[in-house]
C-alpha positions in Angstrom: 79.5 109.6 -69.3 77.7 108.1 -72.1 78.4 104.2 -72.5 77.6 102.9 -75.3 76.7 99.3 -73.8 77.0 96.0 -76.7 74.2 93.6 -76.3 73.9 90.4 -76.9 72.4 87.1 -74.9 74.4 87.7 -72.1 72.3 86.7 -68.7 73.6 89.6 -66.5 73.0 92.1 -70.3 69.7 93.3 -68.6 70.8 93.8 -65.0 74.1 95.8 -66.4 72.0 97.9 -68.3 70.2 98.7 -65.2 72.7 99.2 -63.2 74.6 101.7 -65.1 71.6 104.1 -65.9 71.1 104.2 -62.0 75.0 105.0 -61.1 73.6 108.2 -63.2 74.9 107.2 -66.9 73.8 107.8 -70.5 73.7 104.2 -71.8 73.3 103.5 -75.3 73.1 100.1 -77.1 74.2 98.6 -79.7 72.1 95.5 -80.9 74.3 94.4 -84.5 74.7 90.9 -83.7 78.7 89.6 -84.2 79.7 87.0 -86.8 83.3 86.8 -86.8 84.3 88.2 -83.2 87.9 88.3 -84.2 88.1 89.4 -87.8 85.2 91.4 -89.4 86.1 94.9 -91.4 82.9 94.8 -92.6 81.4 94.9 -88.8 84.0 97.0 -87.3 83.5 100.0 -90.0 79.7 99.6 -89.3 80.6 99.9 -85.6 82.7 103.1 -86.4 80.3 104.9 -87.7 78.0 104.3 -84.9 80.6 105.3 -82.6 81.0 108.7 -84.9 76.9 109.3 -84.7 76.3 108.7 -81.2 79.8 110.6 -79.0 80.7 107.8 -75.3 83.8 107.6 -73.9 83.2 104.0 -72.9 82.4 100.8 -75.5 81.2 97.8 -73.1 80.6 94.4 -73.2 79.7 91.4 -71.2 82.8 89.1 -72.6 85.9 90.6 -75.1 85.3 90.7 -78.4 88.7 91.0 -80.9 86.3 93.4 -83.5 85.0 95.9 -80.4 88.4 96.6 -79.7 89.7 97.2 -82.6 86.3 99.8 -83.2 87.7 101.4 -80.1 90.9 102.4 -81.1 89.9 103.7 -84.7 87.9 106.3 -82.6 90.1 106.7 -80.0 87.6 106.1 -76.9 88.3 103.4 -74.1 86.4 99.9 -74.9 85.8 98.2 -71.0 85.0 94.4 -71.4 83.7 92.4 -67.9 84.3 88.4 -68.6 82.0 86.7 -67.2 83.3 83.2 -69.3 86.1 80.8 -69.7 88.5 80.7 -71.3 87.8 83.5 -74.8 89.9 82.0 -77.4 89.4 85.8 -78.6 91.8 86.9 -75.1 94.9 85.1 -76.6 95.2 87.7 -80.1 96.6 90.5 -80.8 93.9 93.1 -80.1 94.6 93.0 -76.0 97.3 94.8 -76.6 95.5 97.8 -77.7 96.1 101.1 -74.8 92.4 101.7 -75.7 91.5 98.5 -73.8 90.0 98.0 -70.5 89.9 95.0 -69.9 88.4 92.8 -65.9 88.3 89.9 -65.7 86.1 87.3 -62.9 88.7 84.1 -62.4 92.6 85.0 -61.3 93.7 82.8 -63.4 92.2 84.6 -65.9 93.8 87.4 -65.4 97.2 86.5 -64.3 97.6 84.6 -67.7 97.2 88.0 -69.6 99.9 90.5 -67.1 102.2 86.6 -68.2 101.7 87.7 -71.7 102.6 91.6 -71.5 98.7 92.9 -71.4 99.0 95.8 -68.7 95.5 97.6 -68.6 93.8 94.3 -67.2 92.3 93.4 -64.0 90.8 91.3 -61.5 87.5 91.5 -60.8 84.6 88.8 -59.7 80.6 88.1 -60.7 78.5 90.0 -58.5 74.4 89.7 -58.0 71.9 92.2 -58.5 70.6 91.6 -55.2 67.8 94.2 -56.3 66.3 93.1 -58.3 67.2 88.6 -57.1 65.0 90.0 -53.6 62.3 91.8 -55.5 60.4 90.5 -58.2 61.1 86.3 -57.8 57.9 84.8 -57.6 56.0 82.8 -54.8 55.0 79.6 -55.2 54.0 76.5 -53.4 56.2 74.3 -55.0 59.1 73.3 -52.8 62.4 71.4 -54.4 64.5 69.7 -51.8 67.8 69.6 -54.0 68.3 71.6 -57.6 70.7 72.1 -59.9 69.6 74.8 -62.5 72.4 74.1 -65.4 72.7 73.3 -68.6 74.1 69.1 -69.1 76.6 69.9 -72.2 75.4 66.6 -74.1 75.4 67.8 -77.4 79.1 68.1 -77.9 81.4 69.2 -80.1 83.8 66.0 -78.8 80.9 63.7 -78.8 81.1 65.0 -82.7 84.7 63.6 -83.6 85.2 61.3 -81.4 83.9 57.9 -83.9 86.2 59.7 -86.1 89.3 60.0 -84.3 91.9 57.1 -84.4 91.3 54.4 -81.7 94.4 55.2 -79.7 94.0 58.9 -80.1 90.2 58.6 -78.9 91.5 56.3 -75.3 94.0 58.2 -74.7 91.7 61.7 -74.6 89.2 59.3 -73.0 91.8 57.8 -70.2 92.5 62.2 -69.7 88.5 62.6 -69.3 88.6 59.2 -66.7 90.9 61.8 -65.1 89.6 64.8 -64.7 86.7 63.4 -63.7 88.4 62.4 -60.8 91.3 65.1 -60.1 90.2 67.5 -57.2 93.3 69.7 -58.4 91.4 71.6 -60.5 91.9 71.3 -64.6 94.6 69.0 -66.2 93.3 69.0 -69.0 96.0 71.2 -70.9 98.6 69.1 -69.0 97.4 65.9 -70.4 98.2 67.1 -74.0 101.4 66.4 -74.8 103.3 67.8 -78.2 102.9 64.5 -79.7 99.3 64.7 -79.4 98.3 67.9 -79.6 100.1 67.0 -83.1 97.8 64.2 -83.9 94.8 66.7 -83.3 95.7 69.2 -85.6 96.7 66.2 -88.2 92.7 65.0 -88.2 90.3 68.0 -86.9 89.4 71.3 -88.7 91.1 73.6 -86.3 91.7 77.0 -88.0 92.3 80.8 -86.7 92.6 84.4 -87.6 96.0 85.4 -89.0 95.7 87.5 -85.4 95.4 85.1 -83.0 97.5 83.9 -80.5 95.7 80.9 -79.9 97.2 77.0 -79.8 95.0 73.4 -80.1 96.2 72.8 -76.5 94.4 75.7 -75.9 91.1 75.2 -78.1 91.0 71.8 -77.2 91.0 71.7 -74.0 88.8 74.2 -73.2 85.9 74.4 -76.5 85.5 70.2 -76.6 87.1 68.4 -73.6 86.2 71.0 -71.2 82.7 70.6 -72.5 82.8 66.8 -72.0 84.3 66.4 -68.9 81.8 69.0 -66.8 78.7 67.1 -68.8 80.5 64.0 -67.2 80.8 65.2 -64.4 77.6 66.9 -63.8 75.9 63.8 -65.3 77.7 61.2 -63.0 77.1 63.6 -59.4 73.6 64.2 -60.4 72.1 59.9 -61.1 75.0 59.4 -57.6 73.5 61.6 -55.1 69.6 61.0 -56.0 70.1 57.0 -56.3 71.7 57.9 -52.7 68.3 60.3 -51.9 65.5 58.1 -52.7 66.3 56.1 -49.8 65.1 59.3 -47.4 61.9 60.3 -49.9 64.7 62.5 -50.4 64.2 64.0 -55.0 66.7 65.4 -56.8 65.5 68.0 -59.6 67.1 69.1 -62.9 66.2 72.7 -65.1 67.9 72.4 -68.0 67.0 72.9 -72.0 69.2 69.3 -72.0 65.3 68.1 -72.7 65.6 65.0 -74.2 67.5 63.7 -71.5 66.7 61.4 -69.3 68.8 60.8 -65.9 67.5 57.7 -63.4 66.2 58.3 -60.0 66.2 62.6 -61.1 63.5 64.9 -61.4 63.8 67.1 -64.9 62.4 70.4 -65.5 62.9 72.1 -68.4 64.5 75.3 -68.9 64.0 78.0 -67.1 63.5 81.7 -67.7 66.5 83.8 -65.5 64.3 86.7 -64.3 61.2 85.8 -64.8 61.7 81.9 -63.3 64.8 81.1 -61.4 65.0 84.0 -58.5 62.4 81.5 -57.0 64.1 78.7 -57.7 66.9 79.2 -56.2 65.1 80.8 -52.9 62.1 78.0 -52.4 65.1 74.8 -52.5 66.9 73.7 -49.7 69.4 72.8 -51.6 71.3 74.6 -54.1 74.6 73.2 -56.2 77.3 74.8 -58.1 79.3 72.5 -60.4 81.4 74.8 -61.8 83.0 73.6 -65.6 86.4 73.1 -65.4 87.4 75.4 -67.8 87.5 78.9 -64.9 90.3 77.8 -63.5 89.6 79.9 -60.2 86.7 81.9 -60.5 84.0 81.7 -59.0 80.4 81.5 -61.7 77.0 83.2 -62.1 75.7 80.8 -60.3 77.4 81.1 -57.1 75.7 84.5 -57.2 72.6 83.8 -58.7 72.0 81.6 -55.3 73.8 83.6 -52.9 72.1 86.6 -54.3 68.2 85.6 -53.0 69.2 83.9 -49.7 69.4 80.4 -51.3 71.3 78.0 -49.7 74.8 76.7 -52.0 76.2 73.8 -52.0 79.4 74.0 -54.5 82.0 72.3 -55.4 85.2 73.7 -54.1 87.2 76.7 -55.8 90.2 78.6 -55.2 89.0 81.9 -55.2 85.8 80.7 -52.4 88.1 81.6 -49.5 89.3 84.6 -50.3 86.1 86.1 -50.2 83.1 83.4 -48.1 83.9 81.9 -44.6 83.1 77.3 -46.0 80.7 76.8 -43.6 79.7 79.8 -42.2 78.2 81.4 -45.8 78.2 79.0 -47.9 79.1 75.2 -47.7 81.3 72.7 -50.2 82.4 69.7 -51.6 85.4 68.1 -53.2 84.4 64.6 -54.0 81.0 63.1 -54.7 81.1 61.9 -51.4 81.4 64.4 -50.2 78.7 66.2 -52.2 75.6 63.2 -50.4 76.9 63.8 -46.6 76.2 67.2 -46.5 73.3 67.1 -49.2 72.3 64.4 -46.3 73.4 67.1 -43.3 71.4 69.7 -44.4 68.7 68.2 -45.0 68.2 66.8 -41.7 69.5 69.9 -39.7 67.2 73.3 -41.4 68.9 75.6 -38.7 72.1 75.2 -39.9 71.2 75.9 -43.8 68.9 78.2 -42.7 71.4 80.1 -41.3 74.6 79.9 -43.8 72.2 80.8 -47.1 71.3 84.1 -43.9 74.9 84.6 -43.1 75.6 83.7 -47.2 72.8 87.4 -47.9 74.0 89.0 -45.7 77.7 89.2 -47.5 76.5 89.7 -51.1 74.7 91.8 -50.1 77.6 93.8 -47.8 80.7 93.7 -50.1 79.6 92.0 -53.1 76.5 93.7 -55.5 76.5 93.7 -58.8 76.2 98.2 -57.7 79.8 98.1 -56.0 81.8 95.6 -58.5 80.9 98.5 -61.9 81.5 101.1 -59.2 85.3 99.5 -59.0 85.7 99.2 -62.2 84.3 102.8 -63.3 86.5 104.0 -60.9 89.4 102.3 -61.7 88.7 102.6 -65.4 88.2 107.2 -64.4 92.0 106.5 -63.0 94.0 105.1 -66.1 92.1 107.4 -68.5 
């Protein structure tokens, strides 16, 4: 199959390119950056010219971009998008109804939302691990980490940028909503806390704009791109600081690898960002416990961090997502927590029980290698595309 792969700064970009090639497909990369993902006639025209000069059956992208769908509609080729982020405002756009689309969603809740909207050519497909790369190229280092978290703390977020300009009542209400989210074990409750009245107030004080074909609204926009990232920031900082404070009593160190280089967290050993391909597998492999804390915006699905950890044989301790029990046996292939107290208790237990921890890591890796590889995912995706083309 001839495939045009839209290339941007997605972590899995190179893995997907190499896997598609290894499956025998001819892959050409399109690298022109998108500046307006929803409405850009000039970009669509440029892409249409490229597609007509480079005949292909499929245009493939990580995440969904309306302008790519528009170009495929004009050129009459299939547009295949596989999401890795949630939610995508681009999915709340009239272009999702184009018959050329084949949209694969890693979060089941997002899939169900599209189905309710009446989108026919959409499918549920979890992310997977590129086990070949993760186990062939990770660097061998002498350094070992007790507990590690690799990820963004979102210290620079939209909520902090606008909070001081909001009316005091509205700011107080949103602060309470964030506090409620921090103590929720029922997933993302932020959208339900934004009443119609609150949304009307927000619309009057923030610069809310959407493209002509967008079906999004202020509730979706604010609960995800504003409050969602702020909630993740508060949740991650609180969890890491509490864990590090408790674990220091046994000379156990909590390590943070993040782009938030200006941040100082008491008792947390802060490192800079790591290279996804060259450094991350080594950190996951050399950490006794690897943490995952899923951003509230991802409602049910498993983020890429989970697959990166388990795919190289690392021990995973993650917040409980509703899709986890469908794919893995908790306590046998990975471990979960629902509160900071449970996080601390399980860190203590598994640092004191090496055999149990290493057995879970091994069995988790075997489960991923058997059923959840990137190669298996892409094979299934293309098989589904072939059935519906």
